GUGU-557889 format. One record per residue (C-alpha): residue in three letters; x, y, z. Coordinates in nm, 2 decimals. Example, Ala and Ser with C-alpha at 12.3 -4.5 7.8 and 13.67 -1.06 7.14 Angstrom:
GUGU-557889
('Ala',(1.23,-0.45,0.78)) ('Ser',(1.37,-0.11,0.71)) 
//
This chain:
GUGU-557889
('Met',(0.00,0.00,0.00)) ('Ile',(0.13,0.35,-0.09)) ('Ala',(0.00,0.66,0.08)) ('Ile',(0.11,1.01,0.03)) ('Ser',(0.27,1.17,0.34)) ('Ser',(0.20,1.54,0.40)) ('Asn',(0.57,1.62,0.32)) ('Val',(0.55,1.44,-0.02)) ('Glu',(0.21,1.60,-0.09)) ('Ser',(0.35,1.95,-0.03)) ('Lys',(0.66,1.87,-0.24)) ('Met',(0.44,1.75,-0.52)) ('Thr',(0.22,2.06,-0.52)) ('Glu',(0.53,2.28,-0.56)) ('Ser',(0.67,2.07,-0.84)) ('Ile',(0.36,2.03,-1.05)) ('Glu',(0.37,2.19,-1.40)) ('Lys',(0.01,2.10,-1.48)) ('Gln',(-0.26,1.86,-1.37)) ('Ile',(-0.60,1.73,-1.46)) ('Thr',(-0.85,1.51,-1.27)) ('Val',(-1.07,1.28,-1.47)) ('Ser',(-1.39,1.14,-1.31)) ('Val',(-1.55,0.85,-1.49)) ('Pro',(-1.86,0.66,-1.38)) ('Ala',(-1.89,0.28,-1.36)) ('Ser',(-2.10,0.10,-1.61)) ('Thr',(-2.29,-0.22,-1.66)) ('Ala',(-2.31,-0.39,-1.99)) ('Asn',(-2.54,-0.62,-2.18)) ('Leu',(-2.86,-0.56,-1.97)) ('Gly',(-2.95,-0.92,-2.05)) ('Pro',(-2.97,-0.99,-2.42)) ('Gly',(-2.76,-0.69,-2.55)) ('Phe',(-2.43,-0.87,-2.55)) ('Asp',(-2.14,-0.64,-2.63)) ('Thr',(-2.40,-0.38,-2.74)) ('Leu',(-2.59,-0.22,-2.45)) ('Gly',(-2.43,-0.02,-2.17)) ('Leu',(-2.56,0.18,-1.88)) ('Ala',(-2.36,0.43,-1.66)) ('Leu',(-2.40,0.40,-1.29)) ('Ser',(-2.33,0.63,-0.99)) ('Leu',(-2.00,0.48,-0.88)) ('Tyr',(-1.69,0.67,-0.98)) ('Ser',(-1.32,0.63,-1.05)) ('Arg',(-1.13,0.96,-1.02)) ('Ile',(-0.77,0.98,-1.14)) ('Lys',(-0.55,1.29,-1.09)) ('Phe',(-0.28,1.30,-1.36)) ('Met',(0.01,1.53,-1.25)) ('Leu',(0.29,1.64,-1.48)) ('Leu',(0.59,1.74,-1.27)) ('Lys',(0.83,2.01,-1.37)) ('Ser',(1.11,1.75,-1.36)) ('Asn',(1.13,1.38,-1.30)) ('Asp',(1.16,1.33,-0.92)) ('Ser',(1.22,0.97,-0.81)) ('Gly',(1.11,1.07,-0.46)) ('Val',(0.75,1.12,-0.58)) ('Pro',(0.57,0.79,-0.61)) ('Leu',(0.46,0.69,-0.96)) ('Ile',(0.11,0.60,-0.84)) ('Ser',(-0.06,0.68,-0.51)) ('Phe',(-0.41,0.60,-0.38)) ('Gly',(-0.69,0.82,-0.24)) ('Asn',(-0.89,0.54,-0.07)) ('Asp',(-0.87,0.18,0.05)) ('Asn',(-1.06,0.03,-0.25)) ('Ser',(-0.81,0.17,-0.50)) ('Arg',(-0.52,0.01,-0.31)) ('Ala',(-0.61,-0.32,-0.47)) ('Leu',(-0.47,-0.17,-0.80)) ('Ser',(-0.11,-0.20,-0.91)) ('Ala',(0.12,0.08,-0.78)) ('Asp',(0.38,0.04,-1.05)) ('Ser',(0.41,0.07,-1.43)) ('Ser',(0.18,-0.24,-1.47)) ('Asn',(-0.12,-0.03,-1.36)) ('Leu',(-0.37,-0.02,-1.64)) ('Ala',(-0.41,0.36,-1.66)) ('Tyr',(-0.03,0.40,-1.67)) ('Arg',(0.01,0.13,-1.93)) ('Ile',(-0.24,0.31,-2.16)) ('Leu',(-0.05,0.64,-2.11)) ('Lys',(0.27,0.46,-2.20)) ('Glu',(0.12,0.32,-2.52)) ('Leu',(-0.02,0.66,-2.62)) ('Trp',(0.30,0.85,-2.54)) ('Thr',(0.55,0.65,-2.73)) ('Asp',(0.70,0.97,-2.88)) ('Ser',(0.70,1.16,-2.55)) ('Thr',(0.91,0.94,-2.31)) ('Glu',(1.07,1.23,-2.14)) ('Thr',(0.73,1.39,-2.06)) ('Leu',(0.59,1.05,-1.95)) ('Ser',(0.87,1.01,-1.70)) ('Arg',(0.73,1.32,-1.53)) ('Val',(0.38,1.20,-1.50)) ('Arg',(0.23,1.08,-1.16)) ('Leu',(-0.11,0.94,-1.09)) ('Glu',(-0.34,0.95,-0.78)) ('Ile',(-0.62,0.71,-0.80)) ('Thr',(-0.95,0.71,-0.60)) ('Thr',(-1.22,0.46,-0.70)) ('Asp',(-1.55,0.35,-0.56)) ('Ile',(-1.59,0.08,-0.82)) ('Pro',(-1.55,-0.28,-0.70)) ('Leu',(-1.28,-0.44,-0.91)) ('Gly',(-1.33,-0.75,-1.12)) ('Arg',(-1.71,-0.75,-1.07)) ('Gly',(-1.84,-0.65,-1.41)) ('Leu',(-1.88,-0.28,-1.34)) ('Gly',(-1.64,-0.14,-1.60)) ('Ser',(-1.35,-0.06,-1.38)) ('Ser',(-1.10,-0.12,-1.67)) ('Ser',(-1.30,0.10,-1.90)) ('Thr',(-1.28,0.39,-1.65)) ('Ala',(-0.90,0.36,-1.64)) ('Ile',(-0.87,0.35,-2.02)) ('Leu',(-1.09,0.65,-2.07)) ('Ala',(-0.92,0.85,-1.80)) ('Ala',(-0.58,0.78,-1.95)) ('Ala',(-0.68,0.87,-2.30)) ('Cys',(-0.85,1.19,-2.19)) ('Ala',(-0.55,1.29,-1.98)) ('Thr',(-0.32,1.23,-2.27)) ('His',(-0.50,1.49,-2.47)) ('Ala',(-0.52,1.74,-2.19)) ('Leu',(-0.16,1.72,-2.07)) ('Asn',(-0.04,1.75,-2.43)) ('Asn',(-0.26,2.06,-2.49)) ('Arg',(-0.48,1.88,-2.75)) ('Ala',(-0.85,1.93,-2.78)) ('Thr',(-1.06,1.66,-2.62)) ('Asp',(-1.34,1.53,-2.83)) ('Lys',(-1.55,1.25,-2.67)) ('Ser',(-1.62,1.08,-3.00)) ('Asn',(-1.25,1.06,-3.07)) ('Leu',(-1.18,0.93,-2.72)) ('Leu',(-1.43,0.65,-2.78)) ('Ile',(-1.26,0.54,-3.10)) ('Glu',(-0.92,0.57,-2.93)) ('Ser',(-1.02,0.37,-2.62)) ('Cys',(-1.18,0.09,-2.82)) ('Arg',(-0.84,-0.01,-2.94)) ('Tyr',(-0.77,-0.13,-2.59)) ('Glu',(-1.11,-0.25,-2.47)) ('Gly',(-1.22,-0.42,-2.79)) ('His',(-1.58,-0.33,-2.77)) ('Ala',(-1.76,-0.01,-2.69)) ('Asp',(-2.05,-0.10,-2.45)) ('Asn',(-1.89,-0.01,-2.12)) ('Leu',(-1.68,0.26,-2.28)) ('Ser',(-1.96,0.45,-2.44)) ('Ala',(-2.18,0.44,-2.13)) ('Ser',(-1.90,0.56,-1.90)) ('Leu',(-1.80,0.83,-2.15)) ('Phe',(-2.14,0.98,-2.24)) ('Gly',(-2.35,0.87,-1.95)) ('Gly',(-2.70,0.73,-1.96)) ('Met',(-2.77,0.42,-2.17)) ('Thr',(-2.59,0.36,-2.49)) ('Val',(-2.62,0.13,-2.79)) ('Ser',(-2.29,0.07,-2.96)) ('Ser',(-2.11,-0.14,-3.22)) ('Thr',(-1.76,-0.18,-3.36)) ('His',(-1.72,-0.28,-3.72)) ('Ala',(-1.51,-0.60,-3.73)) ('Arg',(-1.31,-0.50,-4.03)) ('Ser',(-1.28,-0.12,-4.03)) ('Gly',(-1.29,-0.07,-3.66)) ('Lys',(-1.54,0.21,-3.70)) ('Val',(-1.74,0.27,-3.38)) ('Val',(-2.10,0.39,-3.39)) ('Phe',(-2.32,0.46,-3.09)) ('Gln',(-2.64,0.62,-2.98)) ('Lys',(-2.73,0.75,-2.63)) ('Leu',(-3.08,0.70,-2.50)) ('Asp',(-3.25,0.86,-2.20)) ('Trp',(-3.30,0.61,-1.92)) ('Pro',(-3.65,0.62,-1.77)) ('His',(-3.63,0.82,-1.45)) ('Glu',(-3.88,0.59,-1.27)) ('Trp',(-3.66,0.28,-1.33)) ('Lys',(-3.43,0.22,-1.04)) ('Thr',(-3.11,0.01,-1.04)) ('Thr',(-2.96,-0.20,-0.76)) ('Val',(-2.64,-0.39,-0.79)) ('Ile',(-2.55,-0.70,-0.59)) ('Val',(-2.18,-0.74,-0.56)) ('Pro',(-2.04,-1.09,-0.45)) ('Thr',(-1.73,-1.12,-0.25)) ('Tyr',(-1.53,-1.28,-0.54)) ('Glu',(-1.39,-1.14,-0.86)) ('Leu',(-1.47,-1.30,-1.21)) ('Ser',(-1.24,-1.22,-1.50)) ('Thr',(-1.39,-1.15,-1.84)) ('Thr',(-1.15,-1.41,-1.99)) ('Lys',(-1.29,-1.68,-1.76)) ('Ala',(-1.65,-1.57,-1.82)) ('Arg',(-1.61,-1.58,-2.20)) ('Ala',(-1.43,-1.92,-2.19)) ('Val',(-1.75,-2.10,-2.07)) ('Met',(-1.95,-1.97,-2.37)) ('Pro',(-1.98,-2.20,-2.67)) ('Lys',(-1.82,-2.12,-3.00)) ('Ser',(-2.16,-2.16,-3.17)) ('Ile',(-2.52,-2.14,-3.06)) ('Pro',(-2.85,-2.26,-3.21)) ('Met',(-3.01,-2.02,-3.46)) ('Ala',(-3.32,-2.00,-3.25)) ('Asp',(-3.12,-1.87,-2.96)) ('Ala',(-2.95,-1.61,-3.18)) ('Val',(-3.28,-1.49,-3.32)) ('Ala',(-3.43,-1.47,-2.97)) ('Asn',(-3.15,-1.25,-2.86)) ('Val',(-3.18,-1.02,-3.16)) ('Gln',(-3.55,-0.99,-3.10)) ('Asn',(-3.51,-0.93,-2.72)) ('Thr',(-3.24,-0.67,-2.77)) ('Ala',(-3.45,-0.48,-3.02)) ('Met',(-3.75,-0.50,-2.79)) ('Leu',(-3.55,-0.38,-2.49)) ('Val',(-3.42,-0.07,-2.67)) ('Ala',(-3.78,0.01,-2.78)) ('Ala',(-3.91,-0.05,-2.42)) ('Ile',(-3.65,0.19,-2.28)) ('Ala',(-3.72,0.45,-2.55)) ('Cys',(-4.09,0.43,-2.48)) ('Asn',(-4.07,0.38,-2.10)) ('Asp',(-4.26,0.05,-2.13)) ('Glu',(-4.21,-0.17,-1.82)) ('Arg',(-4.42,-0.45,-1.95)) ('Leu',(-4.22,-0.48,-2.27)) ('Ala',(-3.89,-0.45,-2.09)) ('Arg',(-3.99,-0.73,-1.86)) ('Glu',(-4.05,-0.95,-2.16)) ('Ala',(-3.73,-0.84,-2.33)) ('Met',(-3.47,-0.88,-2.06)) ('Ile',(-3.42,-1.25,-2.13)) ('Asp',(-3.09,-1.37,-2.26)) ('Thr',(-3.01,-1.70,-2.44)) ('Leu',(-2.66,-1.61,-2.56)) ('His',(-2.43,-1.58,-2.25)) ('Glu',(-2.62,-1.59,-1.92)) ('Pro',(-2.72,-1.96,-1.93)) ('Tyr',(-2.36,-2.06,-1.97)) ('Arg',(-2.24,-1.83,-1.69)) ('Leu',(-2.49,-1.93,-1.42)) ('Ser',(-2.25,-2.18,-1.28)) ('Leu',(-1.99,-1.91,-1.23)) ('Val',(-2.23,-1.67,-1.06)) ('Pro',(-2.47,-1.88,-0.86)) ('Glu',(-2.61,-1.55,-0.70)) ('Leu',(-2.80,-1.48,-1.03)) ('Gly',(-3.01,-1.79,-1.01)) ('Ser',(-3.05,-1.75,-0.63)) ('Ile',(-3.17,-1.39,-0.66)) ('Arg',(-3.41,-1.48,-0.94)) ('Arg',(-3.57,-1.76,-0.73)) ('His',(-3.59,-1.53,-0.43)) ('Leu',(-3.75,-1.24,-0.62)) ('Arg',(-3.98,-1.45,-0.85)) ('Asn',(-4.29,-1.30,-0.69)) ('Glu',(-4.15,-0.94,-0.67)) ('Pro',(-4.25,-0.67,-0.92)) ('Ile',(-3.90,-0.64,-1.08)) ('Ile',(-3.85,-0.55,-1.44)) ('Gly',(-3.54,-0.76,-1.48)) ('Ser',(-3.24,-0.93,-1.31)) ('Val',(-2.93,-0.97,-1.52)) ('Leu',(-2.56,-1.02,-1.49)) ('Ser',(-2.37,-0.70,-1.49)) ('Gly',(-2.13,-0.74,-1.78)) ('Ala',(-1.96,-1.07,-1.74)) ('Gly',(-2.03,-1.08,-1.37)) ('Ser',(-1.98,-1.14,-1.09)) ('Ser',(-2.22,-0.86,-1.00)) ('Val',(-2.60,-0.89,-1.06)) ('Met',(-2.81,-0.59,-1.15)) ('Leu',(-3.18,-0.55,-1.07)) ('Ile',(-3.41,-0.30,-1.25)) ('Tyr',(-3.75,-0.21,-1.10)) ('His',(-3.99,0.09,-1.07)) ('Arg',(-3.91,0.33,-0.79)) ('Arg',(-4.25,0.28,-0.64)) ('Tyr',(-4.14,-0.07,-0.53)) ('Glu',(-3.81,0.04,-0.39)) ('Arg',(-3.89,-0.03,-0.02)) ('Asp',(-4.04,-0.37,-0.09)) ('Ile',(-3.74,-0.48,-0.31)) ('Ala',(-3.49,-0.35,-0.05)) ('Glu',(-3.66,-0.56,0.23)) ('Ser',(-3.66,-0.87,0.01)) ('Leu',(-3.30,-0.83,-0.08)) ('Lys',(-3.20,-0.78,0.28)) ('Ser',(-3.37,-1.11,0.36)) ('Trp',(-3.19,-1.28,0.08)) ('Gln',(-2.86,-1.13,0.18)) ('Ser',(-2.88,-1.24,0.54)) ('Ala',(-2.93,-1.60,0.43)) ('Gln',(-2.60,-1.60,0.22)) ('Ser',(-2.29,-1.76,0.38)) ('Asn',(-2.06,-1.49,0.21)) ('Gln',(-2.29,-1.19,0.22)) ('Pro',(-2.27,-0.99,-0.10)) ('Ala',(-2.28,-0.61,-0.09)) ('Ile',(-2.60,-0.44,-0.20)) ('Leu',(-2.55,-0.11,-0.38)) ('Asn',(-2.85,0.11,-0.43)) ('Leu',(-2.74,0.31,-0.73)) ('Glu',(-2.87,0.58,-0.97)) ('Val',(-2.80,0.61,-1.34)) ('Asp',(-2.53,0.86,-1.42)) ('His',(-2.64,1.08,-1.71)) ('Asp',(-2.33,1.29,-1.76)) ('Gly',(-2.05,1.05,-1.82)) ('Leu',(-1.68,1.15,-1.81)) ('Lys',(-1.59,1.48,-1.65)) ('Thr',(-1.27,1.67,-1.61)) ('Phe',(-1.14,1.91,-1.35)) ('Ile',(-0.83,2.13,-1.36)) 
//
């Protein structure tokens, strides 16, 4: 663990040439059937302060942390945000040697809430700012997709709200559309105590699926987008059914099946994996918030390793910067 002492902090303040803080919201992807396509920004945040020193000072730590949760991250050059900086600054090695990062994040790591996307976006944004280049969010999305591979989490965290996105397999062209999330629809995220890597979650998926399952997912994704655009709870409830990835991941995230069984008589709109897991997201109308909270508390108390229950809002603003 690396903390900044008051002496080091004072020294850093005096030696900083310029700095920028980038705040990026967490995100959930897929929303059931919208595999690698749908994303939704949530009210948990990663904040990274990028500081450019006047000169390289080995006495100032490369990476420091602003809270306990962030200390699970790497404190050396293997840190994802720093690795992205390094790849983007290949022609500016001297400048890069003067960069320091301070990371504060509320986002549970390795739980399907887009923590890696926030690091990538923050580093790409800081690269533009510290090199006095104009920052355009559409360009940031294209740039960041080179490292993430798909735009679902990235677009939601970057622009806020719900996004529909795709990346062309051959040209790499990224297209997206932001939609207004219905204000009445509430989100709660259940976060298990264990991490689940995207690599492991993708490994259990088959290389091919039946045509009927593929068609069902296309239909449900289209219906879900229509339901959100029209604020149609009934249609969303019918549409939030996946046949592409969740059935194969149930064994990796037993909480999903357990929660669905426990809430089968509750008026929820949907219960889905958050990204590849291990978190589970619930969507329901605000009028049922108290009833859902009580039911979840009952479920939580019966679990041997009690997951965290996060009562979240949808973030509508996306990435923000502060000088």
